[in-house]
Structures are given as structure tokens and as C-alpha cells.
Predicted model as a PDB file, atoms N, CA, C, CB and O in Angstrom, pLDDT in the B-factor column:
MODEL        1                                                                  
ATOM      1  N   HIS A   1     146.442  69.890 207.023  1.00 80.00           N  
ATOM      2  CA  HIS A   1     147.328  70.815 206.364  1.00 80.00           C  
ATOM      3  C   HIS A   1     148.297  70.043 205.480  1.00 80.00           C  
ATOM      4  CB  HIS A   1     148.081  71.674 207.390  1.00 80.00           C  
ATOM      5  O   HIS A   1     148.840  69.010 205.871  1.00 80.00           O  
ATOM      6  N   LEU A   2     148.497  70.566 204.294  1.00 84.00           N  
ATOM      7  CA  LEU A   2     149.472  69.997 203.375  1.00 84.00           C  
ATOM      8  C   LEU A   2     150.333  71.129 202.832  1.00 84.00           C  
ATOM      9  CB  LEU A   2     148.773  69.215 202.218  1.00 84.00           C  
ATOM     10  O   LEU A   2     149.846  72.229 202.573  1.00 84.00           O  
ATOM     11  N   LEU A   3     151.584  70.850 202.669  1.00 85.00           N  
ATOM     12  CA  LEU A   3     152.494  71.780 202.010  1.00 85.00           C  
ATOM     13  C   LEU A   3     153.000  71.064 200.776  1.00 85.00           C  
ATOM     14  CB  LEU A   3     153.681  72.235 202.957  1.00 85.00           C  
ATOM     15  O   LEU A   3     153.748  70.092 200.876  1.00 85.00           O  
ATOM     16  N   VAL A   4     152.591  71.546 199.609  1.00 87.00           N  
ATOM     17  CA  VAL A   4     152.971  70.885 198.365  1.00 87.00           C  
ATOM     18  C   VAL A   4     153.610  71.885 197.414  1.00 87.00           C  
ATOM     19  CB  VAL A   4     151.749  70.221 197.705  1.00 87.00           C  
ATOM     20  O   VAL A   4     153.316  73.080 197.444  1.00 87.00           O  
ATOM     21  N   GLU A   5     154.476  71.371 196.584  1.00 85.00           N  
ATOM     22  CA  GLU A   5     155.063  72.176 195.530  1.00 85.00           C  
ATOM     23  C   GLU A   5     154.591  71.588 194.216  1.00 85.00           C  
ATOM     24  CB  GLU A   5     156.631  72.211 195.621  1.00 85.00           C  
ATOM     25  O   GLU A   5     154.817  70.412 193.932  1.00 85.00           O  
ATOM     26  N   ILE A   6     153.930  72.417 193.413  1.00 87.00           N  
ATOM     27  CA  ILE A   6     153.407  71.950 192.139  1.00 87.00           C  
ATOM     28  C   ILE A   6     153.808  72.900 191.031  1.00 87.00           C  
ATOM     29  CB  ILE A   6     151.887  71.806 192.195  1.00 87.00           C  
ATOM     30  O   ILE A   6     154.163  74.054 191.276  1.00 87.00           O  
ATOM     31  N   SER A   7     153.747  72.410 189.834  1.00 89.00           N  
ATOM     32  CA  SER A   7     154.041  73.219 188.659  1.00 89.00           C  
ATOM     33  C   SER A   7     152.931  74.247 188.468  1.00 89.00           C  
ATOM     34  CB  SER A   7     154.193  72.329 187.396  1.00 89.00           C  
ATOM     35  O   SER A   7     151.769  73.958 188.750  1.00 89.00           O  
ATOM     36  N   PRO A   8     153.270  75.430 187.997  1.00 87.00           N  
ATOM     37  CA  PRO A   8     152.231  76.435 187.718  1.00 87.00           C  
ATOM     38  C   PRO A   8     151.212  75.964 186.676  1.00 87.00           C  
ATOM     39  CB  PRO A   8     152.878  77.726 187.241  1.00 87.00           C  
ATOM     40  O   PRO A   8     150.121  76.527 186.580  1.00 87.00           O  
ATOM     41  N   SER A   9     151.557  74.947 185.904  1.00 95.00           N  
ATOM     42  CA  SER A   9     150.624  74.445 184.885  1.00 95.00           C  
ATOM     43  C   SER A   9     149.539  73.541 185.473  1.00 95.00           C  
ATOM     44  CB  SER A   9     151.389  73.686 183.813  1.00 95.00           C  
ATOM     45  O   SER A   9     148.559  73.235 184.795  1.00 95.00           O  
ATOM     46  N   VAL A  10     149.704  73.113 186.718  1.00 93.00           N  
ATOM     47  CA  VAL A  10     148.718  72.241 187.366  1.00 93.00           C  
ATOM     48  C   VAL A  10     147.615  73.107 187.966  1.00 93.00           C  
ATOM     49  CB  VAL A  10     149.386  71.348 188.467  1.00 93.00           C  
ATOM     50  O   VAL A  10     147.883  74.048 188.713  1.00 93.00           O  
ATOM     51  N   ARG A  11     146.374  72.774 187.628  1.00 94.00           N  
ATOM     52  CA  ARG A  11     145.253  73.510 188.219  1.00 94.00           C  
ATOM     53  C   ARG A  11     145.041  73.020 189.651  1.00 94.00           C  
ATOM     54  CB  ARG A  11     143.950  73.330 187.369  1.00 94.00           C  
ATOM     55  O   ARG A  11     144.953  71.818 189.904  1.00 94.00           O  
ATOM     56  N   ILE A  12     144.962  73.953 190.561  1.00 91.00           N  
ATOM     57  CA  ILE A  12     144.814  73.609 191.981  1.00 91.00           C  
ATOM     58  C   ILE A  12     143.536  72.816 192.212  1.00 91.00           C  
ATOM     59  CB  ILE A  12     144.810  74.881 192.850  1.00 91.00           C  
ATOM     60  O   ILE A  12     143.525  71.879 193.011  1.00 91.00           O  
ATOM     61  N   SER A  13     142.467  73.178 191.524  1.00 92.00           N  
ATOM     62  CA  SER A  13     141.208  72.444 191.697  1.00 92.00           C  
ATOM     63  C   SER A  13     141.367  70.974 191.303  1.00 92.00           C  
ATOM     64  CB  SER A  13     140.091  73.096 190.861  1.00 92.00           C  
ATOM     65  O   SER A  13     140.784  70.098 191.942  1.00 92.00           O  
ATOM     66  N   ASP A  14     142.147  70.698 190.260  1.00 94.00           N  
ATOM     67  CA  ASP A  14     142.393  69.305 189.868  1.00 94.00           C  
ATOM     68  C   ASP A  14     143.202  68.563 190.924  1.00 94.00           C  
ATOM     69  CB  ASP A  14     143.121  69.251 188.524  1.00 94.00           C  
ATOM     70  O   ASP A  14     142.924  67.403 191.229  1.00 94.00           O  
ATOM     71  N   LEU A  15     144.202  69.236 191.479  1.00 94.00           N  
ATOM     72  CA  LEU A  15     145.013  68.627 192.538  1.00 94.00           C  
ATOM     73  C   LEU A  15     144.149  68.289 193.749  1.00 94.00           C  
ATOM     74  CB  LEU A  15     146.164  69.569 192.952  1.00 94.00           C  
ATOM     75  O   LEU A  15     144.221  67.180 194.278  1.00 94.00           O  
ATOM     76  N   VAL A  16     143.336  69.240 194.184  1.00 93.00           N  
ATOM     77  CA  VAL A  16     142.491  69.022 195.362  1.00 93.00           C  
ATOM     78  C   VAL A  16     141.496  67.897 195.098  1.00 93.00           C  
ATOM     79  CB  VAL A  16     141.743  70.319 195.746  1.00 93.00           C  
ATOM     80  O   VAL A  16     141.296  67.034 195.954  1.00 93.00           O  
ATOM     81  N   ARG A  17     140.874  67.898 193.929  1.00 92.00           N  
ATOM     82  CA  ARG A  17     139.910  66.845 193.596  1.00 92.00           C  
ATOM     83  C   ARG A  17     140.577  65.461 193.634  1.00 92.00           C  
ATOM     84  CB  ARG A  17     139.294  67.103 192.200  1.00 92.00           C  
ATOM     85  O   ARG A  17     140.004  64.501 194.148  1.00 92.00           O  
ATOM     86  N   THR A  18     141.783  65.374 193.088  1.00 94.00           N  
ATOM     87  CA  THR A  18     142.501  64.096 193.091  1.00 94.00           C  
ATOM     88  C   THR A  18     142.872  63.669 194.507  1.00 94.00           C  
ATOM     89  CB  THR A  18     143.764  64.192 192.231  1.00 94.00           C  
ATOM     90  O   THR A  18     142.695  62.507 194.874  1.00 94.00           O  
ATOM     91  N   LEU A  19     143.386  64.606 195.304  1.00 93.00           N  
ATOM     92  CA  LEU A  19     143.748  64.282 196.688  1.00 93.00           C  
ATOM     93  C   LEU A  19     142.535  63.797 197.476  1.00 93.00           C  
ATOM     94  CB  LEU A  19     144.367  65.504 197.381  1.00 93.00           C  
ATOM     95  O   LEU A  19     142.623  62.812 198.209  1.00 93.00           O  
ATOM     96  N   LYS A  20     141.406  64.485 197.327  1.00 91.00           N  
ATOM     97  CA  LYS A  20     140.199  64.093 198.045  1.00 91.00           C  
ATOM     98  C   LYS A  20     139.696  62.727 197.578  1.00 91.00           C  
ATOM     99  CB  LYS A  20     139.107  65.148 197.860  1.00 91.00           C  
ATOM    100  O   LYS A  20     139.287  61.901 198.394  1.00 91.00           O  
ATOM    101  N   SER A  21     139.726  62.494 196.286  1.00 92.00           N  
ATOM    102  CA  SER A  21     139.231  61.239 195.736  1.00 92.00           C  
ATOM    103  C   SER A  21     140.071  60.052 196.194  1.00 92.00           C  
ATOM    104  CB  SER A  21     139.211  61.305 194.218  1.00 92.00           C  
ATOM    105  O   SER A  21     139.535  59.048 196.663  1.00 92.00           O  
ATOM    106  N   VAL A  22     141.375  60.170 196.059  1.00 94.00           N  
ATOM    107  CA  VAL A  22     142.266  59.066 196.426  1.00 94.00           C  
ATOM    108  C   VAL A  22     142.228  58.813 197.935  1.00 94.00           C  
ATOM    109  CB  VAL A  22     143.708  59.366 195.974  1.00 94.00           C  
ATOM    110  O   VAL A  22     142.133  57.667 198.373  1.00 94.00           O  
ATOM    111  N   SER A  23     142.303  59.883 198.724  1.00 91.00           N  
ATOM    112  CA  SER A  23     142.300  59.689 200.181  1.00 91.00           C  
ATOM    113  C   SER A  23     140.973  59.123 200.668  1.00 91.00           C  
ATOM    114  CB  SER A  23     142.591  61.012 200.895  1.00 91.00           C  
ATOM    115  O   SER A  23     140.951  58.274 201.559  1.00 91.00           O  
ATOM    116  N   SER A  24     139.872  59.582 200.093  1.00 88.00           N  
ATOM    117  CA  SER A  24     138.562  59.052 200.467  1.00 88.00           C  
ATOM    118  C   SER A  24     138.474  57.558 200.188  1.00 88.00           C  
ATOM    119  CB  SER A  24     137.453  59.791 199.716  1.00 88.00           C  
ATOM    120  O   SER A  24     138.007  56.786 201.025  1.00 88.00           O  
ATOM    121  N   GLY A  25     138.926  57.161 199.007  1.00 89.00           N  
ATOM    122  CA  GLY A  25     138.880  55.741 198.654  1.00 89.00           C  
ATOM    123  C   GLY A  25     139.708  54.878 199.583  1.00 89.00           C  
ATOM    124  O   GLY A  25     139.266  53.811 200.009  1.00 89.00           O  
ATOM    125  N   LYS A  26     140.902  55.336 199.896  1.00 92.00           N  
ATOM    126  CA  LYS A  26     141.778  54.557 200.775  1.00 92.00           C  
ATOM    127  C   LYS A  26     141.210  54.484 202.199  1.00 92.00           C  
ATOM    128  CB  LYS A  26     143.191  55.172 200.799  1.00 92.00           C  
ATOM    129  O   LYS A  26     141.238  53.424 202.824  1.00 92.00           O  
ATOM    130  N   ILE A  27     140.701  55.598 202.704  1.00 88.00           N  
ATOM    131  CA  ILE A  27     140.141  55.609 204.061  1.00 88.00           C  
ATOM    132  C   ILE A  27     138.893  54.744 204.126  1.00 88.00           C  
ATOM    133  CB  ILE A  27     139.813  57.048 204.507  1.00 88.00           C  
ATOM    134  O   ILE A  27     138.717  53.980 205.075  1.00 88.00           O  
ATOM    135  N   ARG A  28     138.021  54.856 203.120  1.00 86.00           N  
ATOM    136  CA  ARG A  28     136.810  54.022 203.092  1.00 86.00           C  
ATOM    137  C   ARG A  28     137.163  52.538 203.043  1.00 86.00           C  
ATOM    138  CB  ARG A  28     135.931  54.391 201.884  1.00 86.00           C  
ATOM    139  O   ARG A  28     136.525  51.716 203.701  1.00 86.00           O  
ATOM    140  N   GLN A  29     138.179  52.207 202.262  1.00 89.00           N  
ATOM    141  CA  GLN A  29     138.578  50.815 202.117  1.00 89.00           C  
ATOM    142  C   GLN A  29     139.058  50.231 203.450  1.00 89.00           C  
ATOM    143  CB  GLN A  29     139.676  50.690 201.060  1.00 89.00           C  
ATOM    144  O   GLN A  29     138.749  49.087 203.782  1.00 89.00           O  
ATOM    145  N   GLU A  30     139.799  51.012 204.193  1.00 89.00           N  
ATOM    146  CA  GLU A  30     140.383  50.490 205.431  1.00 89.00           C  
ATOM    147  C   GLU A  30     139.503  50.680 206.667  1.00 89.00           C  
ATOM    148  CB  GLU A  30     141.702  51.146 205.670  1.00 89.00           C  
ATOM    149  O   GLU A  30     139.550  49.867 207.590  1.00 89.00           O  
ATOM    150  N   PHE A  31     138.698  51.755 206.691  1.00 89.00           N  
ATOM    151  CA  PHE A  31     137.959  52.093 207.908  1.00 89.00           C  
ATOM    152  C   PHE A  31     136.461  52.288 207.669  1.00 89.00           C  
ATOM    153  CB  PHE A  31     138.535  53.345 208.516  1.00 89.00           C  
ATOM    154  O   PHE A  31     135.844  53.115 208.341  1.00 89.00           O  
ATOM    155  N   SER A  32     135.868  51.560 206.745  1.00 83.00           N  
ATOM    156  CA  SER A  32     134.477  51.813 206.358  1.00 83.00           C  
ATOM    157  C   SER A  32     133.500  51.777 207.538  1.00 83.00           C  
ATOM    158  CB  SER A  32     134.049  50.799 205.325  1.00 83.00           C  
ATOM    159  O   SER A  32     132.617  52.631 207.624  1.00 83.00           O  
ATOM    160  N   GLN A  33     133.635  50.836 208.422  1.00 83.00           N  
ATOM    161  CA  GLN A  33     132.700  50.747 209.547  1.00 83.00           C  
ATOM    162  C   GLN A  33     132.886  51.888 210.552  1.00 83.00           C  
ATOM    163  CB  GLN A  33     132.870  49.412 210.255  1.00 83.00           C  
ATOM    164  O   GLN A  33     131.908  52.400 211.096  1.00 83.00           O  
ATOM    165  N   GLN A  34     134.122  52.281 210.795  1.00 83.00           N  
ATOM    166  CA  GLN A  34     134.402  53.317 211.790  1.00 83.00           C  
ATOM    167  C   GLN A  34     133.979  54.720 211.333  1.00 83.00           C  
ATOM    168  CB  GLN A  34     135.880  53.317 212.118  1.00 83.00           C  
ATOM    169  O   GLN A  34     133.643  55.559 212.169  1.00 83.00           O  
ATOM    170  N   ILE A  35     133.989  54.982 210.048  1.00 83.00           N  
ATOM    171  CA  ILE A  35     133.725  56.349 209.567  1.00 83.00           C  
ATOM    172  C   ILE A  35     132.274  56.585 209.172  1.00 83.00           C  
ATOM    173  CB  ILE A  35     134.607  56.653 208.388  1.00 83.00           C  
ATOM    174  O   ILE A  35     131.887  57.726 208.922  1.00 83.00           O  
ATOM    175  N   ARG A  36     131.488  55.565 209.111  1.00 77.00           N  
ATOM    176  CA  ARG A  36     130.118  55.668 208.588  1.00 77.00           C  
ATOM    177  C   ARG A  36     129.316  56.813 209.207  1.00 77.00           C  
ATOM    178  CB  ARG A  36     129.388  54.368 208.821  1.00 77.00           C  
ATOM    179  O   ARG A  36     128.634  57.534 208.480  1.00 77.00           O  
ATOM    180  N   HIS A  37     129.376  56.999 210.511  1.00 77.00           N  
ATOM    181  CA  HIS A  37     128.571  58.044 211.150  1.00 77.00           C  
ATOM    182  C   HIS A  37     129.175  59.442 211.010  1.00 77.00           C  
ATOM    183  CB  HIS A  37     128.391  57.723 212.611  1.00 77.00           C  
ATOM    184  O   HIS A  37     128.561  60.416 211.446  1.00 77.00           O  
ATOM    185  N   TYR A  38     130.350  59.561 210.421  1.00 75.00           N  
ATOM    186  CA  TYR A  38     130.972  60.861 210.202  1.00 75.00           C  
ATOM    187  C   TYR A  38     130.684  61.430 208.811  1.00 75.00           C  
ATOM    188  CB  TYR A  38     132.465  60.751 210.406  1.00 75.00           C  
ATOM    189  O   TYR A  38     131.022  62.580 208.533  1.00 75.00           O  
ATOM    190  N   LEU A  39     130.071  60.646 207.948  1.00 76.00           N  
ATOM    191  CA  LEU A  39     129.890  61.049 206.558  1.00 76.00           C  
ATOM    192  C   LEU A  39     128.739  62.019 206.381  1.00 76.00           C  
ATOM    193  CB  LEU A  39     129.666  59.839 205.695  1.00 76.00           C  
ATOM    194  O   LEU A  39     127.800  62.046 207.177  1.00 76.00           O  
ATOM    195  N   TRP A  40     128.826  62.825 205.309  1.00 66.00           N  
ATOM    196  CA  TRP A  40     127.741  63.709 204.884  1.00 66.00           C  
ATOM    197  C   TRP A  40     126.966  62.929 203.830  1.00 66.00           C  
ATOM    198  CB  TRP A  40     128.279  65.108 204.319  1.00 66.00           C  
ATOM    199  O   TRP A  40     127.282  62.998 202.643  1.00 66.00           O  
ATOM    200  N   GLY A  41     125.961  62.195 204.262  1.00 71.00           N  
ATOM    201  CA  GLY A  41     125.305  61.290 203.331  1.00 71.00           C  
ATOM    202  C   GLY A  41     126.297  60.213 202.952  1.00 71.00           C  
ATOM    203  O   GLY A  41     126.754  59.456 203.808  1.00 71.00           O  
ATOM    204  N   LYS A  42     126.631  60.139 201.687  1.00 74.00           N  
ATOM    205  CA  LYS A  42     127.638  59.184 201.243  1.00 74.00           C  
ATOM    206  C   LYS A  42     128.967  59.872 200.965  1.00 74.00           C  
ATOM    207  CB  LYS A  42     127.159  58.450 199.999  1.00 74.00           C  
ATOM    208  O   LYS A  42     129.935  59.221 200.572  1.00 74.00           O  
ATOM    209  N   ARG A  43     129.015  61.158 201.163  1.00 77.00           N  
ATOM    210  CA  ARG A  43     130.251  61.900 200.904  1.00 77.00           C  
ATOM    211  C   ARG A  43     131.204  61.815 202.074  1.00 77.00           C  
ATOM    212  CB  ARG A  43     129.944  63.353 200.598  1.00 77.00           C  
ATOM    213  O   ARG A  43     130.799  61.880 203.235  1.00 77.00           O  
ATOM    214  N   PHE A  44     132.472  61.669 201.755  1.00 78.00           N  
ATOM    215  CA  PHE A  44     133.494  61.677 202.795  1.00 78.00           C  
ATOM    216  C   PHE A  44     133.973  63.100 203.044  1.00 78.00           C  
ATOM    217  CB  PHE A  44     134.677  60.771 202.405  1.00 78.00           C  
ATOM    218  O   PHE A  44     134.098  63.520 204.195  1.00 78.00           O  
ATOM    219  N   TRP A  45     134.241  63.841 201.982  1.00 82.00           N  
ATOM    220  CA  TRP A  45     134.710  65.219 202.077  1.00 82.00           C  
ATOM    221  C   TRP A  45     133.601  66.179 201.661  1.00 82.00           C  
ATOM    222  CB  TRP A  45     135.965  65.431 201.202  1.00 82.00           C  
ATOM    223  O   TRP A  45     132.731  65.821 200.866  1.00 82.00           O  
ATOM    224  N   THR A  46     133.629  67.393 202.195  1.00 81.00           N  
ATOM    225  CA  THR A  46     132.748  68.431 201.684  1.00 81.00           C  
ATOM    226  C   THR A  46     133.335  68.936 200.373  1.00 81.00           C  
ATOM    227  CB  THR A  46     132.572  69.595 202.717  1.00 81.00           C  
ATOM    228  O   THR A  46     134.453  68.567 200.013  1.00 81.00           O  
ATOM    229  N   ARG A  47     132.603  69.764 199.666  1.00 84.00           N  
ATOM    230  CA  ARG A  47     133.098  70.308 198.400  1.00 84.00           C  
ATOM    231  C   ARG A  47     134.083  71.458 198.605  1.00 84.00           C  
ATOM    232  CB  ARG A  47     131.932  70.781 197.550  1.00 84.00           C  
ATOM    233  O   ARG A  47     134.765  71.861 197.663  1.00 84.00           O  
ATOM    234  N   SER A  48     134.162  71.975 199.798  1.00 88.00           N  
ATOM    235  CA  SER A  48     134.993  73.155 200.042  1.00 88.00           C  
ATOM    236  C   SER A  48     136.454  72.793 200.325  1.00 88.00           C  
ATOM    237  CB  SER A  48     134.429  73.950 201.207  1.00 88.00           C  
ATOM    238  O   SER A  48     136.773  71.666 200.704  1.00 88.00           O  
ATOM    239  N   TYR A  49     137.316  73.769 200.132  1.00 88.00           N  
ATOM    240  CA  TYR A  49     138.728  73.650 200.486  1.00 88.00           C  
ATOM    241  C   TYR A  49     139.327  75.038 200.542  1.00 88.00           C  
ATOM    242  CB  TYR A  49     139.496  72.755 199.472  1.00 88.00           C  
ATOM    243  O   TYR A  49     138.756  75.993 200.017  1.00 88.00           O  
ATOM    244  N   CYS A  50     140.461  75.145 201.171  1.00 87.00           N  
ATOM    245  CA  CYS A  50     141.175  76.410 201.291  1.00 87.00           C  
ATOM    246  C   CYS A  50     142.583  76.202 200.763  1.00 87.00           C  
ATOM    247  CB  CYS A  50     141.192  76.923 202.769  1.00 87.00           C  
ATOM    248  O   CYS A  50     143.254  75.230 201.112  1.00 87.00           O  
ATOM    249  N   VAL A  51     143.027  77.131 199.913  1.00 86.00           N  
ATOM    250  CA  VAL A  51     144.377  77.067 199.365  1.00 86.00           C  
ATOM    251  C   VAL A  51     145.044  78.410 199.604  1.00 86.00           C  
ATOM    252  CB  VAL A  51     144.364  76.705 197.843  1.00 86.00           C  
ATOM    253  O   VAL A  51     144.475  79.463 199.317  1.00 86.00           O  
ATOM    254  N   ILE A  52     146.226  78.359 200.120  1.00 81.00           N  
ATOM    255  CA  ILE A  52     147.026  79.565 200.314  1.00 81.00           C  
ATOM    256  C   ILE A  52     148.329  79.332 199.587  1.00 81.00           C  
ATOM    257  CB  ILE A  52     147.260  79.891 201.842  1.00 81.00           C  
ATOM    258  O   ILE A  52     149.033  78.357 199.852  1.00 81.00           O  
ATOM    259  N   SER A  53     148.650  80.225 198.672  1.00 78.00           N  
ATOM    260  CA  SER A  53     149.878  80.038 197.894  1.00 78.00           C  
ATOM    261  C   SER A  53     151.000  80.900 198.457  1.00 78.00           C  
ATOM    262  CB  SER A  53     149.638  80.376 196.408  1.00 78.00           C  
ATOM    263  O   SER A  53     150.781  81.945 199.069  1.00 78.00           O  
ATOM    264  N   VAL A  54     152.198  80.413 198.221  1.00 75.00           N  
ATOM    265  CA  VAL A  54     153.398  81.108 198.682  1.00 75.00           C  
ATOM    266  C   VAL A  54     154.332  81.205 197.492  1.00 75.00           C  
ATOM    267  CB  VAL A  54     154.083  80.366 199.898  1.00 75.00           C  
ATOM    268  O   VAL A  54     154.624  80.195 196.851  1.00 75.00           O  
ATOM    269  N   GLY A  55     154.799  82.388 197.189  1.00 71.00           N  
ATOM    270  CA  GLY A  55     155.663  82.581 196.028  1.00 71.00           C  
ATOM    271  C   GLY A  55     157.100  82.162 196.279  1.00 71.00           C  
ATOM    272  O   GLY A  55     157.465  81.747 197.380  1.00 71.00           O  
ATOM    273  N   ASP A  56     157.899  82.280 195.241  1.00 70.00           N  
ATOM    274  CA  ASP A  56     159.325  81.958 195.327  1.00 70.00           C  
ATOM    275  C   ASP A  56     160.002  82.783 196.417  1.00 70.00           C  
ATOM    276  CB  ASP A  56     160.016  82.200 193.974  1.00 70.00           C  
ATOM    277  O   ASP A  56     159.686  83.958 196.607  1.00 70.00           O  
ATOM    278  N   GLY A  57     160.904  82.177 197.106  1.00 68.00           N  
ATOM    279  CA  GLY A  57     161.655  82.882 198.127  1.00 68.00           C  
ATOM    280  C   GLY A  57     160.975  82.932 199.481  1.00 68.00           C  
ATOM    281  O   GLY A  57     161.546  83.446 200.443  1.00 68.00           O  
ATOM    282  N   ALA A  58     159.764  82.407 199.571  1.00 69.00           N  
ATOM    283  CA  ALA A  58     159.062  82.396 200.854  1.00 69.00           C  
ATOM    284  C   ALA A  58     159.740  81.386 201.773  1.00 69.00           C  
ATOM    285  CB  ALA A  58     157.548  82.053 200.668  1.00 69.00           C  
ATOM    286  O   ALA A  58     160.230  80.353 201.318  1.00 69.00           O  
ATOM    287  N   PRO A  59     159.765  81.689 203.060  1.00 80.00           N  
ATOM    288  CA  PRO A  59     160.435  80.788 204.015  1.00 80.00           C  
ATOM    289  C   PRO A  59     159.594  79.544 204.300  1.00 80.00           C  
ATOM    290  CB  PRO A  59     160.726  81.528 205.330  1.00 80.00           C  
ATOM    291  O   PRO A  59     158.755  79.555 205.200  1.00 80.00           O  
ATOM    292  N   THR A  60     159.815  78.480 203.541  1.00 82.00           N  
ATOM    293  CA  THR A  60     159.013  77.270 203.730  1.00 82.00           C  
ATOM    294  C   THR A  60     159.214  76.655 205.100  1.00 82.00           C  
ATOM    295  CB  THR A  60     159.348  76.252 202.667  1.00 82.00           C  
ATOM    296  O   THR A  60     158.326  75.965 205.601  1.00 82.00           O  
ATOM    297  N   GLN A  61     160.365  76.891 205.720  1.00 84.00           N  
ATOM    298  CA  GLN A  61     160.586  76.347 207.065  1.00 84.00           C  
ATOM    299  C   GLN A  61     159.604  76.954 208.061  1.00 84.00           C  
ATOM    300  CB  GLN A  61     162.034  76.609 207.524  1.00 84.00           C  
ATOM    301  O   GLN A  61     159.159  76.272 208.985  1.00 84.00           O  
ATOM    302  N   VAL A  62     159.264  78.224 207.884  1.00 83.00           N  
ATOM    303  CA  VAL A  62     158.288  78.868 208.765  1.00 83.00           C  
ATOM    304  C   VAL A  62     156.912  78.237 208.563  1.00 83.00           C  
ATOM    305  CB  VAL A  62     158.229  80.396 208.499  1.00 83.00           C  
ATOM    306  O   VAL A  62     156.182  78.009 209.527  1.00 83.00           O  
ATOM    307  N   ILE A  63     156.567  77.962 207.326  1.00 82.00           N  
ATOM    308  CA  ILE A  63     155.273  77.335 207.029  1.00 82.00           C  
ATOM    309  C   ILE A  63     155.226  75.926 207.592  1.00 82.00           C  
ATOM    310  CB  ILE A  63     155.013  77.309 205.509  1.00 82.00           C  
ATOM    311  O   ILE A  63     154.221  75.531 208.184  1.00 82.00           O  
ATOM    312  N   GLU A  64     156.285  75.168 207.418  1.00 85.00           N  
ATOM    313  CA  GLU A  64     156.348  73.819 207.970  1.00 85.00           C  
ATOM    314  C   GLU A  64     156.190  73.838 209.484  1.00 85.00           C  
ATOM    315  CB  GLU A  64     157.667  73.149 207.588  1.00 85.00           C  
ATOM    316  O   GLU A  64     155.492  72.995 210.048  1.00 85.00           O  
ATOM    317  N   LYS A  65     156.825  74.780 210.135  1.00 84.00           N  
ATOM    318  CA  LYS A  65     156.727  74.895 211.593  1.00 84.00           C  
ATOM    319  C   LYS A  65     155.288  75.213 212.009  1.00 84.00           C  
ATOM    320  CB  LYS A  65     157.693  75.987 212.119  1.00 84.00           C  
ATOM    321  O   LYS A  65     154.785  74.658 212.986  1.00 84.00           O  
ATOM    322  N   TYR A  66     154.637  76.095 211.277  1.00 81.00           N  
ATOM    323  CA  TYR A  66     153.239  76.439 211.553  1.00 81.00           C  
ATOM    324  C   TYR A  66     152.350  75.189 211.448  1.00 81.00           C  
ATOM    325  CB  TYR A  66     152.746  77.538 210.570  1.00 81.00           C  
ATOM    326  O   TYR A  66     151.526  74.929 212.324  1.00 81.00           O  
ATOM    327  N   ILE A  67     152.527  74.436 210.382  1.00 83.00           N  
ATOM    328  CA  ILE A  67     151.715  73.229 210.177  1.00 83.00           C  
ATOM    329  C   ILE A  67     151.949  72.230 211.310  1.00 83.00           C  
ATOM    330  CB  ILE A  67     152.043  72.574 208.812  1.00 83.00           C  
ATOM    331  O   ILE A  67     150.994  71.647 211.823  1.00 83.00           O  
ATOM    332  N   GLN A  68     153.185  72.031 211.698  1.00 84.00           N  
ATOM    333  CA  GLN A  68     153.503  71.069 212.754  1.00 84.00           C  
ATOM    334  C   GLN A  68     152.908  71.466 214.092  1.00 84.00           C  
ATOM    335  CB  GLN A  68     155.000  70.922 212.891  1.00 84.00           C  
ATOM    336  O   GLN A  68     152.617  70.600 214.917  1.00 84.00           O  
ATOM    337  N   LYS A  69     152.721  72.764 214.324  1.00 84.00           N  
ATOM    338  CA  LYS A  69     152.189  73.223 215.609  1.00 84.00           C  
ATOM    339  C   LYS A  69     150.662  73.215 215.678  1.00 84.00           C  
ATOM    340  CB  LYS A  69     152.687  74.610 215.891  1.00 84.00           C  
ATOM    341  O   LYS A  69     150.099  73.507 216.733  1.00 84.00           O  
ATOM    342  N   GLN A  70     149.986  72.890 214.585  1.00 81.00           N  
ATOM    343  CA  GLN A  70     148.524  72.869 214.603  1.00 81.00           C  
ATOM    344  C   GLN A  70     148.040  71.756 215.516  1.00 81.00           C  
ATOM    345  CB  GLN A  70     147.955  72.685 213.177  1.00 81.00           C  
ATOM    346  O   GLN A  70     148.645  70.687 215.605  1.00 81.00           O  
ATOM    347  N   LYS A  71     146.941  72.034 216.187  1.00 71.00           N  
ATOM    348  CA  LYS A  71     146.373  71.034 217.088  1.00 71.00           C  
ATOM    349  C   LYS A  71     145.772  69.888 216.293  1.00 71.00           C  
ATOM    350  CB  LYS A  71     145.310  71.665 218.000  1.00 71.00           C  
ATOM    351  O   LYS A  71     145.239  70.079 215.200  1.00 71.00           O  
ATOM    352  N   ARG A  72     145.865  68.721 216.850  1.00 68.00           N  
ATOM    353  CA  ARG A  72     145.247  67.541 216.255  1.00 68.00           C  
ATOM    354  C   ARG A  72     143.754  67.562 216.606  1.00 68.00           C  
ATOM    355  CB  ARG A  72     145.937  66.215 216.762  1.00 68.00           C  
ATOM    356  O   ARG A  72     143.376  68.096 217.649  1.00 68.00           O  
ATOM    357  N   PRO A  73     142.908  66.992 215.753  1.00 65.00           N  
ATOM    358  CA  PRO A  73     141.466  66.927 216.070  1.00 65.00           C  
ATOM    359  C   PRO A  73     141.247  66.134 217.350  1.00 65.00           C  
ATOM    360  CB  PRO A  73     140.666  66.282 214.900  1.00 65.00           C  
ATOM    361  O   PRO A  73     141.967  65.178 217.638  1.00 65.00           O  
ATOM    362  N   THR A  74     140.256  66.541 218.102  1.00 65.00           N  
ATOM    363  CA  THR A  74     139.904  65.795 219.320  1.00 65.00           C  
ATOM    364  C   THR A  74     138.745  64.886 219.029  1.00 65.00           C  
ATOM    365  CB  THR A  74     139.558  66.745 220.487  1.00 65.00           C  
ATOM    366  O   THR A  74     137.940  65.161 218.139  1.00 65.00           O  
ATOM    367  N   ASN A  75     138.651  63.820 219.761  1.00 64.00           N  
ATOM    368  CA  ASN A  75     137.516  62.889 219.613  1.00 64.00           C  
ATOM    369  C   ASN A  75     136.427  63.317 220.562  1.00 64.00           C  
ATOM    370  CB  ASN A  75     137.939  61.407 219.890  1.00 64.00           C  
ATOM    371  O   ASN A  75     136.530  63.105 221.771  1.00 64.00           O  
ATOM    372  N   ASN A  76     135.377  63.922 220.023  1.00 56.00           N  
ATOM    373  CA  ASN A  76     134.253  64.378 220.865  1.00 56.00           C  
ATOM    374  C   ASN A  76     133.147  63.374 220.854  1.00 56.00           C  
ATOM    375  CB  ASN A  76     133.724  65.730 220.398  1.00 56.00           C  
ATOM    376  O   ASN A  76     132.120  63.580 221.501  1.00 56.00           O  
TER     377      ASN A  76                                                      
ENDMDL                                                                          
END                                                                             
């Protein structure tokens, strides 16, 4: 989960593509051996994503609290 504030002129698809690209590169660089069996072929991320927007005046503290309460992934 990420809570970001961006300009309305920024395309969300461009933001997501950049976040996925940069994070994938950094994770691969540091943990290449550990993540190998988790990949989809050579892909680190799937092509899908979910974006939920919140307009002006929305209680960001409530959203932050929701994100903080999400369960962490388990190692199965």
C-alpha cells in the first residue's frame, strides 16, 4: 500500500510504471538470488495494479491508519 499525493497532470499509469521499474531494479540488485523463485518468468511485478483516489478534504489520517493496520505478507 502506498499513499501518494501527485499533481493532476501526472498520469497514474506513468507513476505506477516508474514505481514498479525502479523498485524492481533495486530489489533485483540487492536480492537477486533470494527472489529468483518468486518471479513470473523474468518479471518481478505483474502488469496489474489497483488505484483508489481520494479527493480534496478526504481524511488522510483515516487512510494512513487503514494502511498501517494491513497484515504483512506471510512466508509460506
